[in-house]
C-alpha positions in Angstrom: -8.0 17.5 -16.9 -10.1 14.7 -15.4 -9.1 11.0 -16.0 -11.4 8.1 -15.9 -10.3 4.5 -15.2 -12.1 1.4 -16.0 -11.3 -1.6 -13.8 -14.6 -3.4 -14.5 -13.0 -6.8 -15.2 -10.3 -6.6 -12.5 -10.0 -8.1 -9.0 -7.9 -5.9 -6.7 -6.6 -6.8 -3.2 -5.8 -3.9 -0.9 -4.0 -4.4 2.4 -4.5 -1.9 5.2 -7.9 -1.1 3.7 -9.3 0.4 6.8 -6.7 3.1 7.1 -6.8 6.6 5.6 -4.8 5.8 2.5 -6.1 2.2 2.1 -9.7 3.4 2.3 -9.1 6.1 -0.3 -7.6 3.6 -2.7 -10.5 1.2 -2.1 -13.0 3.9 -2.9 -11.1 4.9 -6.1 -11.0 1.3 -7.4 -14.6 0.7 -6.4 -15.7 3.9 -8.3 -13.8 2.6 -11.3 -15.7 -0.7 -11.3 -13.2 -3.1 -9.8 -14.0 -6.0 -7.6 -12.3 -4.7 -4.5 -11.0 -7.1 -1.9 -9.8 -5.4 1.3 -7.7 -6.9 4.1 -6.9 -5.4 7.4 -6.1 -6.6 11.0 -8.7 -4.0 12.2 -12.3 -5.1 12.0 -14.9 -3.0 10.1 -16.8 -2.5 13.4 -13.8 -0.6 14.9 -13.9 3.2 15.2 -10.5 3.2 13.5 -11.9 1.6 10.3 -12.2 4.5 7.9 -14.1 2.8 5.1 -17.8 1.7 4.5 -17.3 -2.1 4.6 -20.1 -2.4 2.0 -17.6 -1.1 -0.6 -15.3 -4.0 -0.4 -15.2 -7.8 0.0 -13.5 -7.8 3.4 -11.0 -10.3 4.7 -9.8 -9.8 8.3 -6.2 -11.0 8.7 -2.8 -10.1 10.2 -0.5 -9.7 7.2 2.6 -10.2 9.3 1.6 -13.9 9.6 2.3 -15.9 6.4 -0.4 -18.5 7.0 -3.1 -15.7 7.2 -1.8 -14.0 4.1 -1.9 -17.3 2.2 -5.4 -17.9 3.4 -6.6 -14.5 2.2 -5.0 -14.7 -1.2 -6.3 -18.2 -1.8 -9.8 -17.1 -0.7 -9.8 -14.1 -2.9 -8.8 -16.2 -5.9 -11.4 -18.9 -5.1 -14.1 -16.3 -4.5 -13.5 -14.2 -7.5 -11.7 -16.4 -10.0 -8.3 -14.7 -10.0 -6.3 -11.6 -9.0 -5.3 -8.7 -11.2 -3.6 -6.2 -8.8 -2.2 -6.1 -5.3 -1.9 -2.8 -3.5 0.4 -3.1 -0.4 -1.0 -0.1 1.6 -0.6 -1.5 5.1 2.0 0.5 7.0 2.7 2.9 9.8 5.1 5.4 11.2 7.0 5.5 14.5 9.8 7.9 15.4 11.1 10.5 17.8 14.1 8.8 19.1 17.7 8.5 17.8 19.0 5.0 16.9 20.9 4.6 20.2 17.6 5.2 22.2 15.3 3.2 19.9 13.8 0.0 21.4 14.3 -3.3 19.5 10.6 -3.8 19.8 10.1 -0.6 17.7 12.5 -2.0 15.1 10.7 -5.3 14.9 7.3 -3.7 14.8 8.1 -1.3 11.9 9.9 -4.0 9.9 6.9 -6.3 10.4 4.2 -3.8 9.5 6.0 -1.9 6.7 8.2 -4.4 5.0 7.2 -7.9 6.0 3.6 -7.4 5.0 4.7 -6.2 1.6 7.0 -9.2 1.1 4.6 -11.9 2.2 1.6 -10.4 0.3 3.7 -10.1 -2.8 5.1 -13.6 -2.4 1.7 -15.2 -2.3 0.0 -12.9 -4.9 2.7 -13.3 -7.5 1.8 -16.8 -8.9 -1.8 -15.5 -9.5 -0.6 -12.1 -10.9 1.6 -13.9 -13.4 -1.5 -15.6 -14.8 -3.2 -12.3 -15.3 -0.2 -10.2 -16.3 -1.1 -8.1 -13.2 0.5 -5.4 -11.1 1.8 -4.8 -7.6 1.8 -1.4 -6.0 3.6 -0.7 -2.8 4.0 2.3 -0.6 7.5 3.6 0.1 8.2 7.1 1.3 10.1 10.2 0.3 12.2 9.9 3.5 13.5 6.5 2.3 15.8 8.4 -0.1 18.1 9.6 2.7 18.9 9.3 6.4 17.4 11.6 9.0 17.1 12.3 12.6 14.6 10.5 14.8 13.0 8.1 12.5 15.8 6.1 11.0 14.1 2.7 11.4 11.0 3.9 9.6 13.2 5.3 6.7 15.0 1.9 6.5 11.8 0.0 6.2 10.5 2.2 3.4 13.9 2.0 1.6 13.4 -1.8 1.9 10.0 -1.5 0.3 11.5 0.4 -2.6 14.3 -2.1 -3.2 11.9 -5.0 -2.9 9.7 -3.4 -5.5 12.7 -3.1 -7.9 13.6 -6.7 -7.3 10.1 -8.0 -8.0 10.0 -5.9 -11.2 13.3 -7.3 -12.3 12.3 -10.9 -11.5 9.0 -10.6 -13.4 9.8 -8.7 -16.5 7.1 -9.1 -19.1 4.6 -10.6 -16.7 4.0 -8.7 -13.5 4.7 -5.0 -13.1 5.8 -3.7 -9.7 5.9 -0.1 -8.8 5.9 2.0 -5.6 4.7 5.5 -4.6 6.7 7.7 -2.3 4.5 10.1 -0.3 5.8 12.8 2.0 3.2 13.8 4.6 -0.3 12.5 3.8 -3.3 14.6 5.1 -4.8 12.1 7.5 -6.5 12.6 10.9 -3.6 10.9 12.7 -1.0 13.2 11.1 -3.1 16.3 11.9 -3.3 15.1 15.5 0.4 14.5 15.7 1.3 17.8 13.9 -1.4 20.3 14.8 0.7 23.4 14.1 1.9 22.3 10.6 0.6 23.9 7.4 -1.9 21.2 6.4 -2.6 22.8 3.1 0.7 21.6 1.9 -0.1 18.0 2.6 -1.3 15.5 0.0 -4.9 14.3 0.0 -5.1 10.4 0.1 -7.5 10.6 -2.8 -4.9 12.2 -5.0 -2.4 9.5 -4.2 -5.1 6.9 -5.0 -5.4 8.3 -8.5 -1.6 7.8 -9.1 -1.9 4.3 -7.7 -4.8 3.5 -10.1 -2.7 4.8 -13.0 0.2 2.6 -12.1 -2.1 -0.5 -11.9 -3.8 0.4 -15.2 -3.1 -0.4 -18.8 -1.9 3.2 -19.3 1.3 2.2 -17.3 2.2 -1.0 -19.1 5.7 0.2 -19.9 6.3 1.3 -16.2 7.8 -1.2 -13.8 10.4 -0.9 -11.0 9.6 2.8 -10.5 9.3 4.7 -7.3 7.0 7.6 -8.1 7.0 10.8 -6.0 3.6 11.9 -4.7 4.9 14.8 -2.6 2.6 17.6 -3.6 3.9 20.7 -1.9 4.8 18.9 1.3 
């Protein structure tokens, strides 16, 4: 079964738009007619930027800095007349060491990139999303559901994203819907490089996750808020 979405009247802001998942989400919303505003600390000219910049209205910013987030959100609203959805895609993984061998710098880095960006972007988007009865979508992780060896800090940040999502949903009942997706291993060039011997056929295509994200931001999911939706595939 194929599903078509129509976001022709919507303005969507996507953080981490230059990454593998962020770019897939941007393409999906663009194909569905949305006005796609993309933010990333990485410039479109970089070889690490995975998206054709012509597909988005791009705003370069470091979303760990509140002043830059406020500037981008204000500019998006001024440029396009409002905001209908925020997709908090910016994030990363670090691991390999047990807690007693993990540097504090790694802790700070992961909490900044994975959780702080989600918090600040949501904080500044919410007043505008309340006006449009909009939606927030954030990225948690399957591993946030339990502890594990070697990446405890990452798991803690993604658990934080999930709980923050539930809190936003509770605080904005009837106005802004907030949901999260929980991937396991996403099929990205970086993950393939890090795990060359894994069975990549079991990993989830970013485009498939993008479809779930669009559903959660669409009118088809108006009764869904505060959810953490598994997008594991076979991984």
